[in-house]
MARNU-663985 format. One record per atom (N, C-alpha, C): x, y, z; residue in one letter. Coordinates in steps of 0.1 Angstrom, whole numbers, plus 5000, padded with zeros to 4 digits. Example, Ala and Ser with C-alpha at 12.3 -4.5 7.8 and 13.67 -1.06 7.14 Angstrom:
2
513249435078A 512349555078A 513249675078A 512849785071S 513749895071S 512950005079S 
This chain:
673
523046016820X 523646076836X 524746006835X 525046136847X 527046026844X 527046136863X 527146006870X 527246126886X 529146096890X 529946216887X 531346226890X 531646246903X 532846266900X 533446306912X 534846386911X 535746466917X 536746446913X 537546486925X 538846386924X 539346406939X 541046456933X 541646466949X 543046506941X 543746566956X 545046516952X 545746636966X 545046766964X 545746806978X 545246966974X 546247046970X 545247116963X 546247216955X 546747196938X 546247016936X 546546996925X 544847056912X 544347166917X 543947226908X 542047206902X 541747086917X 540347036914X 539147146913X 539147216923X 537747356922X 538047446911X 539547476905X 540047586894X 539447446877X 539147316876X 538547246867X 537747276868X 536547236879X 534747216883X 534547396881X 535547436880X 534647606876X 534947626859X 535947596852X 536047546847X 534947516834X 534747376840X 533747296837X 532247396833X 532247416845X 530547476847X 531047666842X 531647656834X 531847786827X 530947716812X 531747646806X 531847566797X 530847506789X 530047486799X 528347366803X 527647526805X 528147586803X 526947756803X 526047736819X 526747656827X 526247696840X 525947806847X 527647866844X 527647986854X 528848126844X 528648206844X 528548306828X 529748336837X 530648346842X 531448366843X 532348306846X 534248316850X 535348176858X 535748236869X 535048156883X 535548206895X 536548166893X 537548246901X 538948206907X 539148206921X 539548066920X 540248036934X 540848106945X 541748176932X 542948286944X 542048396948X 540848396939X 540448516943X 539848536954X 539348406958X 538048386965X 537148366962X 536848336947X 535348366945X 535048256934X 535648146937X 535048006931X 533948036935X 532847956927X 531847896928X 531447786937X 532247636936X 532247556946X 532847596961X 533747636965X 533947716976X 532947846979X 532047766985X 531147916987X 531047957000X 531847797010X 531747867022X 532947987028X 532748077033X 533848187040X 535048157039X 534948047051X 536648007051X 537347937041X 536147887029X 537247837014X 537947937009X 537048027013X 537348137003X 538748207007X 538048237019X 539348287031X 540848217023X 540548077026X 541647977030X 542447927016X 541147937006X 542047886994X 541747736993X 540747687001X 540947507000X 539047467002X 539247356995X 537947336993X 537347217011X 536347247022X 536847167033X 535147107029X 534047147019X 532847027023X 532947027014X 532546887004X 532646856990X 530746946987X 531046996978X 530547086971X 529646976957X 527746966956X 527246916946X 526447046940X 527146966925X 525847046910X 526146976904X 525247046891X 524646946884X 524847046869X 525147016857X 525347086846X 525047006834X 525147016822X 524446956808X 526246996796X 525746876794X 526646876781X 526346806771X 526546826758X 526146706747X 524646696755X 523546766757X 522346696762X 522546536769X 523746556777X 523846436792X 523946556799X 522946496810X 523246556830X 524946496832X 525346606841X 526346546852X 526346626864X 526446536871X 525846526887X 527346566890X 527946666897X 529446676902X 529546736910X 530546646921X 530446646936X 532546656934X 532446826939X 533546856946X 534246836954X 535246726957X 535746696974X 536846776975X 537046756990X 538246847000X 539846766990X 540946836991X 542046786994X 543046747003X 542046857014X 543146837022X 542846697033X 543846647040X 543446487047X 542746497058X 543046637064X 541646627076X 540146647068X 539746627059X 538646667052X 538446517049X 539146397054X 539246297040X 537646217044X 536846257056X 535346207056X 534846287044X 534746387043X 533846427026X 534046357014X 535746337013X 535546256999X 535346097005X 535246007013X 534845897015X 533145857013X 532945987018X 531245937017X 531146007006X 531546096995X 531146126982X 531746016977X 532245966976X 532945816964X 531645716971X 531245686977X 530345596982X 529245606972X 529145716967X 527745746960X 528045786945X 529045776942X 529545776928X 529845646913X 529945746906X 530045596895X 531145636889X 531445716888X 533045716879X 533845846887X 535045866882X 535845986888X 536846026883X 537246156886X 538146236876X 539546276883X 540346206885X 541746236890X 542646326889X 542746446892X 543546526890X 545046496894X 546046526885X 547146536893X 547746646887X 548646746893X 549846876890X 551046716883X 551046846871X 552146776861X 553746816869X 553146926884X 555046916886X 554946806896X 553946756903X 553646726921X 553746576912X 553146526903X 552946386900X 552146366910X 551946186918X 551246156921X 551546216941X 551146276943X 551246366960X 550546216969X 550946286984X 550646186994X 548746146990X 548046296996X 546946246996X 546146206982X 547046206971X 546546166956X 546446026961X 546945936966X 547645786968X 546145766982X 545945856990X 545045816997X 543345836991X 543045926987X 541945916978X 541445806966X 542645776959X 542645676952X 542245516956X 543245496972X 542945356976X 540945406980X 540945476985X 538945506988X 538745476979X 538945516969X 538145496953X 538045366952X 539345286953X 539245126954X 538245066958X 538445126973X 537845056979X 536245056980X 535345126973X 534245126958X 534345126948X 534845056944X 535144996930X 534545146918X 535345246922X 534845326913X 535845366903X 535245356890X 536145346881X 536245556876X 537645536868X 538345626870X 539145696858X 539245816853X 540145866843X 541045966850X 542045986843X 542946056846X 543546236842X 543646316848X 543646466840X 545046516847X 546146516841X 547446566842X 547146726842X 547146806852X 546646956853X 548146996858X 548147136854X 549247246853X 550447196845X 549847176834X 551347206825X 551947316821X 551447416826X 551847556824X 552947596831X 553347526850X 553947516856X 555347496853X 556247596864X 557647566860X 557847446866X 558547326860X 558747226863X 557947066860X 556647126852X 555847016844X 556446926840X 555946816842X 556746706828X 555346576835X 554846576819X 553846526818X 553746366821X 554946306813X 555946146812X 555646086828X 556846206841X 557246196846X 555646176855X 554346236854X 553346196860X 552646046862X 552846046848X 552645886839X 553045806846X 554345806848X 555145696859X 554745706870X 554445816872X 554245806892X 552845726895X 552345776881X 550445646884X 551245526886X 552345446877X 552345326874X 553045276890X 554045366893X 554745296900X 554345276922X 553445446924X 552945436934X 551045396938X 550745346925X 548945366927X 548945236917X 549645186911X 549945016902X 548645026893X 548845166888X 547945196877X 547745166865X 547145166852X 546945116842X 546845236831X 548245346833X 547345486823X 547245436809X 546345446802X 546445446789X 546345646785X 547645656776X 547345786774X 546645866759X 545745926762X 544945966748X 545346086743X 545746166755X 546346306748X 547446336751X 548346416745X 549946456748X 549646606750X 550946656758X 551046786758X 551846876745X 551546966742X 552347036731X 552947176738X 554347136740X 554747186750X 555147186763X 555547276770X 555447246784X 555847366789X 555547366807X 556047536813X 554647686805X 555847756806X 555447886795X 555447836783X 555747756779X 555647706761X 554647626763X 553447556769X 552547486766X 551347576762X 551147546751X 549947566738X 548747496735X 548947346738X 547647296730X 547647136739X 546847036726X 547546866732X 547246816715X 547446716717X 547846596705X 546646526713X 545746516703X 544546426700X 544746256700X 545046166703X 545646036699X 544745936688X 543446006695X 542245906688X 541645956679X 541646096675X 541446156664X 543146166652X 544046156664X 544746206654X 545046376648X 545446446659X 545346616655X 545346666669X 545646796662X 546246906677X 545346986676X 544847016692X 544147146695X 544247236702X 543847346698X 544547496705X 543647556712X 543947646722X 542347746730X 542747866725X 541147956729X 541548046721X 541848156734X 542848226735X 542948336753X 541848416754X 541448466740X 541148586738X 539348556746X 539048436741X 537248396745X 537548296760X 538848336764X 538848246777X 538948076777X 539248076763X 539547896759X 537647846757X 536747946752X 535447906749X 535347846736X 536447886725X 536247846708X 537847796710X 537847656704X 539347646704X 539447546685X 540047486685X 540647506667X 541347376667X 541247256655X 542047146653X 542447196643X 543747106644X 544847116633X 545546996630X 546146976616X 547046876612X 547946876625X 548646746627X 549646706631X 551246776628X 552046816636X 552946926627X 553946856628X 554946826615X 555546746610X 557046666619X 557546806633X 558346776644X 557646656649X 556146666651X 555546596666X 554846476661X 555346456647X 554546366637X 555146196643X 556646226646X 556946086653X 556446096668X 556346136675X 556446126690X 554946056689X 554246166681X 552346096680X 552445976676X 553046006669X 553045796658X 553645706673X 554245696680X 555045646689X 553845566698X 553345756705X 552545726718X 550545666708X 550545696702X 549045646694X 549545476693X 550545386693X 551045286685X 551145216700X 551445286712X 551345226724X 549845236731X 549545346725X 547445296730X 547245176724X 547345176714X 546945056706X 547344926714X 548744946712X 549044866723X 548544806734X 548344886744X 547644836755X 545944836758X 545344876743X 543744926739X 544244696740X 544744686727X 545244566719X 545044446728X 545544466743X 545844316758X 543944306759X 543044366753X 541944336763X 540944346746X 540844406733X 540644386725X 541144286713X 540744186703X 541144116698X 540844176683X 539544216687X 539544316670X 540644416667X 540544516679X 541944606677X 543544536679X 543544416680X 544744406676X 544944326662X 544244266660X 543944206644X 544344286635X 543544446639X 543844556625X 544844596631X 545244586639X 546844686645X 548244626633X 548044486643X 549044376631X 548844406618X 547444386608X 547444366595X 547744526589X 548044646601X 548344756595X 547244826588X 546244766597X 544744826587X 544044956602X 543445076593X 543045166601X 542145126608X 542145206625X 540945126629X 540445266629X 539345206634X 537645306635X 537745346648X 537245536647X 537245596663X 536345486670X 535345436660X 534045396673X 534145276678X 535345206677X 535445056681X 536645126694X 537945236692X 538245266701X 537345336716X 536545396707X 535645406718X 534745366728X 534845246721X 534045166728X 535045056734X 536545046733X 537044926739X 537345036750X 537645116750X 538245196759X 536845266772X 536045226772X 534845256778X 534545186783X 534345066779X 534344856785X 535144896790X 536744896791X 537844836801X 537944986809X 537345116810X 537645156819X 536245166835X 534645136826X 534045056837X 534644986842X 535444846839X 536044736844X 536744766848X 537544886847X 538544956858X 539844836857X 540144846843X 541544766834X 542244826833X 541545036834X 542745076824X 542245246830X 542745336827X 542445476833X 543145526822X 541945596815X 542145746803X 543045846808X 544245856801X 544745936807X 544946096798X 544146186800X 544346316796X 545746426804X 545646536794X 546446656802X 545746816797X 546246896803X 545947036802X 546247136809X 545747266809X 546247376823X 544647426824X 543947396835X 543047436837X 543347626837X 543447656844X 543947796851X 544047856837X 545147776823X 544947856810X 543847826807X 542947786811X 541247756799X 542247626788X 542847546790X 542947476779X 542947296786X 542047226778X 541847096778X 540547046785X 539447146794X 539047136797X 537547026789X 537447146781X 536047066767X 536446926764X 537546896762X 537946736756X 537546646770X 537946766786X 537946656792X 535946616798X 535446656795X 534246626793X 533446536785X 533746606770X 533646516760X 533846386766X 535046326770X 535646206778X 534846156793X 534246246798X 533346166806X 532246136802X 531346166793X 530446186782X 530745966778X 532145976769X 532445866761X 533245776772X 533645796783X 534145686789X 533745656801X 533545746810X 532745746823X 531745676825X 530445566835X 529945486834X 528545586836X 527545506832X 526045586836X 525345496843X 524345546850X 523945426868X 524045336858X 523345316850X 522845196841X 524445106839X 525145156840X 526945046834X 527345006849X 527045046858X 527744996867X 526944856878X 527744776885X 526744686891X 525544746899X 524744636899X 523944696910X 523944686920X 523644786929X 524044826948X 523544676952X 524644696963X 524044566972X 523544596984X 522344526990X 521944587003X 522044487009X 521444487023X 520944407033X 519744397040X 518844287035X 517644267042X 517844297058X 516844357066X 516644387082X 516144307083X 515344177077X 514544117086X 515643977080X 516243947069X 516643767071X 518443827072X 518543947069X 520043997072X 520743927061X 520343907046X 520543847036X 521043957026X 522143957014X 522744037008X 521244046997X 521144156994X 520344196985X 520544256974X 519844186958X 520444316950X 520044436946X 520044526942X 518944606941X 518744696927X 517544646919X 517444676912X 517144806908X 517944896899X 517845036892X 516545056881X 515145076892X 513945056882X 513645176891X 513245276880X 512045426881X 510645366886X 510245246881X 509045236893X 509145146906X 510145076908X 510244946916X 510445076930X 510344966940X 510145056956X 511345166956X 511045306967X 511945416962X 513245346979X 514145356975X 515445356981X 516745416979X 516945526991X 518245596989X 519045596998X 520145656997X 521545657008X 521745797009X 521845857023X 521745987023X 523345977032X 524346057022X 525546057019X 526446207026X 525646287031X 525746407036X 524346467043X 524946537053X 524246657059X 524646747060X 523746897058X 524046997057X 523247107060X 523547197073X 523347247081X 522347407074X 521347417074X 520847547064X 519747667080X 520247777076X 519747847086X 517847877087X 517647867069X 516347897065X 515547777066X 516047667057X 515647537053X 516047457068X 516447437078X 516847347079X 517847247075X 518147147081X 519247027076X 518446997060X 519647027056X 519446947039X 520146837032X 519546727035X 519746597032X 520246557019X 521646547015X 521446517002X 521746336997X 521246266993X 520846166991X 521446126971X 521946016972X 521945906961X 520545856956X 519645816953X 518745726949X 519345586942X 518645446949X 519345376939X 518345266935X 517445276940X 515645266927X 514745316933X 513445326928X 512645396926X 512145556920X 510845606925X 511245776927X 510645806936X 511545916942X 511046006952X 510446126956X 508946146953X 508646296951X 508246366964X 507746516961X 507946646970X 506146566975X 506446556989X 505446567001X 505246437002X 506246316996X 506046167002X 506146127015X 506246067022X 506546007031X 508045857032X 508945857036X 510245807034X 510145747047X 510445607049X 511045557060X 512845507062X 512845577080X 514345567079X 514245477080X 515445347075X 515445187076X 516245177092X 517745297095X 518345247105X 517745307117X 516745417114X 516045477124X 514845387134X 514345357122X 512745277117X 511745407126X 512045497114X 511045627119X 510845707105X 509445727103X 509145807094X 509845977090X 509946017079X 510446097078X 509646177058X 509346307061X 508146377054X 509446437043X 509146437032X 509846527024X 509246647019X 509446767024X 508446857018X 509346957011X 510546907005X 510646996991X 511946896987X 512446936970X 513346806966X 514146896957X 515446946960X 516147076953X 517347016944X 517647006930X 518847036929X 519947156932X 521047066935X 522247186943X 523047206928X 522947356932X 524347426923X 525547496933X 526447416941X 527147446950X 526147556962X 526147616967X 524947676975X 523547746974X 523147726958X 522047766956X 521247656946X 520247706945X 519747556943X 518347606939X 517347466928X 516547496919X 515347416925X 514147416923X 513147276929X 512747206921X 512747076928X 512146986920X 511046896924X 510646856912X 509246746919X 509446626921X 510446546915X 511146396921X 512046386917X 512946286925X 514446256917X 513946076910X 514846046907X 514545896905X 515945806908X 515745696901X 516545586901X 517945666900X 519145666903X 520545696899X 520945856896X 519445906901X 519846086906X 520646106918X 520546216914X 521746256931X 521146426932X 520146406944X 519246556951X 519646566965X 518746706968X 518746666981X 517346686989X 516946696999X 515746657005X 516046747018X 514746817018X 514346907027X 513246867041X 513446887048X 512146817054X 512546727065X 513646667067X 514146547073X 514346597086X 514146517098X 514646587115X 515646527118X 515746347117X 516346257120X 517346187112X 517246237098X 518346127093X 519746157088X 520746067096X 522046097095X 522846087085X 524246097083X 524846097072X 525445887072X 524445877064X 524645677063X 523845627069X 522745707066X 521445627066X 520445587058X 519345477052X 518845427045X 517345537042X 517245527031X 515745597034X 515145557018X 513545497026X 513145377013X 511345377022X 511045257016X 509545237022X 509645117036X 508445097045X 508244997055X 508744877044X 507644837032X 507344717025X 508644677022X 509644787017X 510744737011X 511944747018X 511944707033X 513244707046X 515244657040X 515244727032X 516744687029X 518144817033X 518744767043X 520444857045X 521344867029X 521444997027X 522844977025X 523945027027X 524644947031X 525944977038X 526245077046X 526545097054X 526745197066X 527845237062X 528545377059X 529945467056X 530245387073X 532045377068X 533245387084X 533545467085X 533945557090X 534645707095X 536045677102X 536845717100X 538145717109X 537945767119X 538745747136X 538845787144X 539545887145X 538646077155X 539146157158X 540446157166X 541446227165X 543046177169X 543346287183X 542546417178X 542746527185X 541246637188X 541846697206X 540246717212X 541046877214X 540346967222X 540147067226X 539047127232X 539247217242X 538147237250X 537847357248X 537047337249X 535647517242X 534647487253X 534947647251X 533347697265X 532847887261X 531547877266X 531148027257X 531648117269X 531648247265X 532148337267X 531348407275X 529648377277X 529048427292X 528348327286X 527748267301X 526448167304X 525348207295X 524948297288X 523748307278X 524548227265X 525748267262X 525848147251X 525948017254X 526447957264X 525947787264X 524847777249X 523747757256X 522747637255X 523347697235X 523247837231X 523847857218X 524847767210X 526147777217X 527447697217X 526447547215X 526447497226X 525447307224X 524947287211X 524047407208X 523847377196X 524347397186X 525347497184X 525847537173X 527047407166X 527447347178X 528247197180X 527447097177X 526647097176X 525446997176X 525346947160X 524847107160X 524647107143X 525547087135X 527047127134X 528047067129X 528146937131X 527946837141X 528546717142X 527546607132X 526046647135X 525346617125X 525946607111X 526346697110X 527346747093X 528246657088X 529246637100X 530546627102X 530746477108X 530746347104X 530646217111X 531546217115X 533046257117X 534146287117X 534746337131X 533446467139X 533746557148X 532346557159X 533246497172X 532546467179X 532846557197X 531246557204X 531946637214X 531046577225X 531946597237X 531546517251X 531846607259X 531246607271X 531246697281X 531846657295X 533046647301X 533746627311X 533146607320X 532946477330X 532246457341X 532646517351X 534046547352X 534446597363X 533946757364X 534846847348X 535146987349X 533847037341X 532946947340X 531547037335X 532047107320X 533447037314X 534347117301X 533547047288X 533147127277X 533347077262X 534147037254X 534246897255X 535146897244X 535046837230X 535846877220X 535546827212X 536346797200X 536546657194X 537346647189X 537446597174X 538746597166X 538346607154X 539146527150X 540046547131X 541446477126X 542546537126X 542446637130X 543546737128X 543546867134X 544546977133X 544847097141X 543447217127X 543447167117X 543047247104X 541847217106X 541247077109X 540147057106X 539347097119X 539847127135X 539347187146X 539047317146X 540147407135X 540447497136X 539347587127X 539247507115X 538047567110X 536447517117X 536347407124X 535347407132X 534447557138X 535647547145X 535947657154X 535747787146X 535947817138X 536047977128X 534247957127X 534147847125X 532547847119X 531347847130X 532247797142X 531247857152X 531247967158X 532448037159X 532348167164X 532148297148X 532148267136X 531848377128X 530648337121X 530448187115X 528948157110X 527248157121X 528048107128X 527148077138X 526748227154X 527948267152X 528148417157X 527848377175X 528648237178X 529048197191X 530048237198X 530048367212X 531548417214X 532348277219X 533148207223X 533948097223X 534848117230X 535548047240X 537048057241X 537747867243X 538947907229X 539447757231X 540647747243X 540847557246X 542247587255X 542847507240X 544147477248X 545147427240X 544947267231X 545347257221X 544947087217X 545846987223X 544846897226X 544446817233X 544846667226X 545746567229X 545746467221X 544746337227X 543946247213X 542946137225X 543546017226X 544145987236X 544545887239X 543145797243X 544045657243X 543545507247X 544145427255X 543245367265X 544045237267X 543545107263X 544445067269X 544344897270X 545344777279X 545444657275X 545744537284X 547344497281X 547844437291X 548744367281X 549044227283X 548644227297X 548844057300X 546944037303X 546943877301X 546143767304X 545643807320X 544743807324X 544043757338X 542843757340X 542543667353X 541443627359X 541143637369X 539543697368X 539343767381X 538043747388X 537543767397X 536743677406X 535843817411X 534743867406X 534143987413X 532843977421X 532544027430X 531643977440X 530844137446X 529144107446X 528644257443X 527544247455X 527844337469X 526144327476X 525944407479X 524744437478X 524144547484X 522744547491X 522044617500X 520844617503X 520344757505X 519344727487X 518644857485X 517044817486X 516344917493X 515244927498X 514444807504X 515644697515X 514944647523X 515844547513X 515944527503X 515844387499X 517044347494X 517844177502X 519144217496X 519644207476X 520344297472X 520844277457X 522944217458X 522644067450X 523844007455X 524143927435X 525643907436X 526043877420X 527443857420X 527543737416X 529043747417X 529443607402X 530343697399X 531043647377X 532343637380X 533143527374X 534543577371X 534543557353X 535743637357X 535443727340X 537343707338X 537743657323X 538943667317X 538743767309X 540343837311X 540643947306X 541743927291X 541743957282X 542943897275X 543844027263X 544344057260X 545044157253X 544544137235X 544344237229X 543644127215X 544844267201X 544944207195X 545144247185X 544944387182X 546244517175X 545644667171X 544944657163X 543544727167X 542944727152X 541844607157X 541744557164X 540444377171X 539144477174X 539644607179X 538544667187X 537844547201X 536844587208X 536644517223X 535544407220X 536044297224X 535144157223X 534744117236X 533544127244X 532644057249X 532143897248X 532543827250X 531843677242X 531743557263X 530343517261X 530043437272X 530343267271X 530843157282X 530943047283X 529743017288X 528743077296X 528243107304X 526743057295X 525942897297X 524842917291X 523942937302X 522342987290X 521143037305X 521042917314X 521042817312X 520642707322X 521142777336X 523042827337X 523642877345X 523443047351X 522743107340X 522443257341X 521143307334X 520243327336X 518843377329X 519843477319X 518943467305X 519243547294X 519243697302X 517843707311X 518043897312X 519643887322X 519743847330X 521343867339X 522343897330X 522243827321X 523343817306X 523443897303X 522843927301X 522144087296X 522844187298X 522444187313X 522744297322X 524444287328X 524744177324X 526644197328X 527244267320X 526244197304X 526944247286X 527244457288X 525944457295X 525944597292X 526744657301X 527044587313X 527944677322X 529344647315X 529844507310X 531244577304X 531044627296X 530044617285X 530344737274X 530144887280X 529644947286X 529745027292X 531345097302X 531644997305X 532745007315X 534045057303X 533844997286X 535144987281X 535345147274X 533845247270X 534445377270X 535145457285X 534945367294X 535345497308X 537145467310X 537245387299X 538545367305X 538645267318X 540245307320X 541245167330X 541745277344X 542845337338X 542845437351X 543345567347X 543045627333X 542845777336X 541345787323X 540945667323X 539545777319X 539145757303X 540545707293X 540645707283X 540145617276X 539045567265X 538245497264X 539145357260X 538845227263X 539545127262X 539345037251X 540645037240X 539944977230X 541044857225X 541044737220X 541344607216X 541144527229X 540744457236X 540744417249X 538944287243X 540044187248X 538544087252X 538244027261X 536843967265X 536243997278X 535543857276X 536343757282X 534743647284X 534243637300X 533143617299X 532343597312X 532843357313X 533543357323X 533643187327X 533643137335X 532543227345X 532443177360X 530943197361X 530043197376X 529043287376X 528243197391X 528143317394X 527343217412X 525743317408X 524643197409X 523343287406X 522743247417X 521643337424X 520843267437X 519443387430X 518343307423X 516843387426X 516443457436X 516743417445X 516143477456X 517243677459X 518443657452X 519043837457X 519843887446X 519443747433X 519643847415X 518543987414X 519444057406X 518844107400X 519544227388X 519244247375X 519944337364X 520244427369X 519744527379X 521144617384X 522044547389X 522344447399X 523144377402X 524344347396X 523944257386X 524344187375X 525244327365X 524844417363X 525144497352X 526244597361X 525944607376X 527044687381X 528444577387X 528144447386X 529344367389X 529644357376X 529744337366X 530044337353X 531044487351X 530644587352X 531544707352X 532744707360X 532144647378X 533044637383X 534344547383X 533944417373X 534744337370X 535644367365X 535044417350X 535844427340X 536944537341X 536644667355X 537644717360X 539044687366X 537944597373X 539444507385X 540544427377X 539544387369X 540344237359X 541444337352X 541044427345X 542044497340X 543144637349X 543044667354X 544044707365X 544644577369X 545044487371X 545344397373X 546344327366X 545544387348X 546244297339X 547544417326X 548044467337X 549344557334X 548744667320X 548044727325X 547244857316X 548244937311X 548144977300X 549145047291X 548345167285X 548945307282X 548645407276X 548745407265X 548045437252X 548145417242X 548345557235X 548745597226X 548745707218X 548945717205X 548045827198X 547645787184X 549545807176X 549845747167X 551045757159X 550645857145X 550845897138X 550545947125X 551445897116X 550745907105X 551645897096X 551745987090X 553446077081X 553146197074X 553746207061X 553746237052X 553646307042X 554446447039X 555646477031X 556546577039X 557146607022X 556746697017X 557346727008X 558746887008X 559746877004X 560846927006X 561746996993X 562047086992X 562947136985X 564247036989X 565046946978X 566546966984X 567347006989X 567147126991X 568447227002X 567847177014X 567147147019X 566247147033X 566247027041X 566546907032X 566046817033X 567046767049X 567846787047X 568746757064X 567946857079X 567446937073X 567547057088X 565046987087X 564646947080X 563446847079X 563746747090X 564346627084X 564646507095X 565446577105X 566346677106X 566646647117X 565746777129X 564846837123X 563346907132X 562546757134X 562146617126X 561246557128X 561846517139X 563246427136X 564046337151X 563846427162X 563546517165X 563946577179X 562146607182X 561446557177X 559946497180X 559646397183X 560646337177X 560246137183X 560346097167X 559946157157X 559446107142X 560645967138X 560145887129X 561345787123X 560745777111X 561945847101X 561745837090X 561445707080X 561045627073X 560145517069X 560545527058X 560945617044X 561445657029X 561345757029X 562245767019X 562945897018X 562745846998X 562645946990X 562345936973X 562446066968X 563346056960X 563846196954X 563346226935X 563046346938X 562546396928X 563446466920X 562946536909X 563746676900X 564246756910X 563146836915X 563046926924X 562646926940X 562246816942X 561446796959X 562246636962X 562446626976X 561746556986X 561246486987X 560446366985X 559546366995X 559646247002X 559446257017X 559646197031X 558446147032X 558446007039X 557545927045X 557945927061X 557045987069X 557845937086X 556245907094X 557245857108X 555745787116X 556345887123X 555545977135X 554946057142X 554246057154X 554846037170X 553646067177X 552746167172X 551146197175X 550546307175X 550746437187X 550846427199X 551546467206X 552746567204X 553446517195X 554646637191X 554446697177X 553246687170X 553246777162X 552746887161X 551846887170X 551047017175X 552247167165X 551247237164X 552847337154X 553447337149X 553447177137X 554647157133X 554147207118X 553247247112X 552847307106X 553547507100X 553947527108X 555047697112X 556047607115X 556847477124X 557247497124X 558247407106X 557347317100X 558347337087X 558347427075X 557247557080X 557347647070X 558847757072X 559347707086X 560247807090X 561747767083X 561747597088X 562747567081X 563247507069X 561747547062X 561947577044X 561647737034X 561647807044X 562047897039X 560347927032X 559647857039X 557647817033X 557847787018X 558647667018X 558447577006X 558047437011X 558147397019X 557647297023X 556447257027X 555947147021X 554547107024X 553946977034X 553246937040X 552846807042X 551646747048X 551746627048X 550146537046X 550446467061X 548946457067X 549146427079X 548046317082X 547646177083X 547046087089X 547046007101X 546245967110X 546245837114X 546845727113X 547645667117X 547945507120X 547945437126X 548045467142X 547745357150X 547745377161X 547345357173X 547645327185X 548845267192X 550045327195X 551145257201X 551445317221X 551745217228X 552245217237X 552745377239X 552345457250X 553345607252X 554245557260X 555745537257X 556745547266X 556445657279X 556445577294X 556645637304X 555345657309X 554145657306X 552545667306X 552845837306X 551845897314X 551146007310X 551946067313X 
């Protein structure tokens, strides 16, 4: 069994490659093309209309008696959470790079996400048939931008319109695919004399790269002895799993070249569940780290990595099983929520189609139907073995829009559909403005919110009006202040009184909010201290001056007046909230705005206009990198000035510029609101 993901920058050919894998493995009987809106894995109507992947689709196919569970992840930065949660449960991944663009901005993001989860990878340099394709430049890009160690196992024969096949360096032969049979048939031949020198050079480079990990290969190489294929494969597999090398392949998925050899490489070089280190969890009782044995007869333990709403079946809970066996009809224990969940059915997904299973065992990926409360990142197991698999961290939403129903009868339907979408997507949040009663939805970018709003109106058929996008600001303090707050109120004839002294200090960006107490339980009972803690923690979310959430503030309780006769938890919670508010107002509060990282690809001719346009939006250029046909601009700019940037970039580059944008940090907004 192999659990693999396919990851890359937008438009590198992930979904096209997955479609070929399904076709050649016999899972689908015709090739679905992304450009025609017929891709099996892009099953959502919006994915077909837009020609991009939005949700990570899961499927299973079989190749040479091996089961391969594949997750096709999105490439657009707005859907980065989909990639994050998929990588968490994968054992290996294929990173696809465009032979023209090389390592593009989102390629770097997903590569670093895969580093976080220690996922072994192979590289596939795709689109060798496109104008400007340069295999060796793409490999060089991997070395310089990703600090990767690619070991080339295939060379392209020709490039652009002359691309006709590949040279397989392990077996030292040429492979060509038959156009008449959509690449289903392929033939091997001797390496042509004019390519022999190049093949020999890269064969030696491959041996040199592997020799540093294997004395056996190095000895045979130095003695001029032939090196057995089995030995080469064994060393490549071992070093790939240990993440020392990146086996590198090439082809053109759209032209049906190179996919079967890529599937062979998945089996040969990527790990099966037994090859990767055991997952580490944390015991609920002792909070100690626990290594989870991958035993089929062990206690059941699984991670829910994705929730997908289904009109008829209810929530589909995608899980990766780490231990034991989960059977249909069984009852599982949600360790995060401390509640039981019943497994009504178990499915093996094929994009949006499915087949029923009776059980799922350790190492497998599948879908449970019947869970009511499980959310992304929850651990499902048994009450006798309560171990939490680590939670996933998702980025903060940075853009918000107001949404309201067209008619009052649509209000409940709208709320329900938004709640369904937020269960599916952890980076999508809903809040209600207390003053206006407006529903406000927040997400990762304009495209993200546009997709979600379209789903509300088309998929859930709810009439809704959308406001203009709003930036999600934050508030913080810039000075240190000590403040004493007193609360006194007569309630139901009883005097309620509390007095505390708080110290408020600014913390480094990204530290979060921290509340501590220097007061012991002798001076203030635990119940009252908990009430102060609640008051301060609740006040963090309601802001200081403008009502935006407060961030990066340290609050310390340094003094207290306590009398048994007048003390009550209510009074101490209230004084905690009021004290925080008053202290922060004295501590030179500042409004913070989200600053975005921009990666812009533009043809050389338009660099001046693109930079000029960015500067007028308050952007700061951080680097400029020249490639043969395009310029890669990295910049930072305030989120507030980036609305409508995609239209603006298209107009100054005559439709040829592309960009990726992701949240970087919060910084003080000049001049406040």
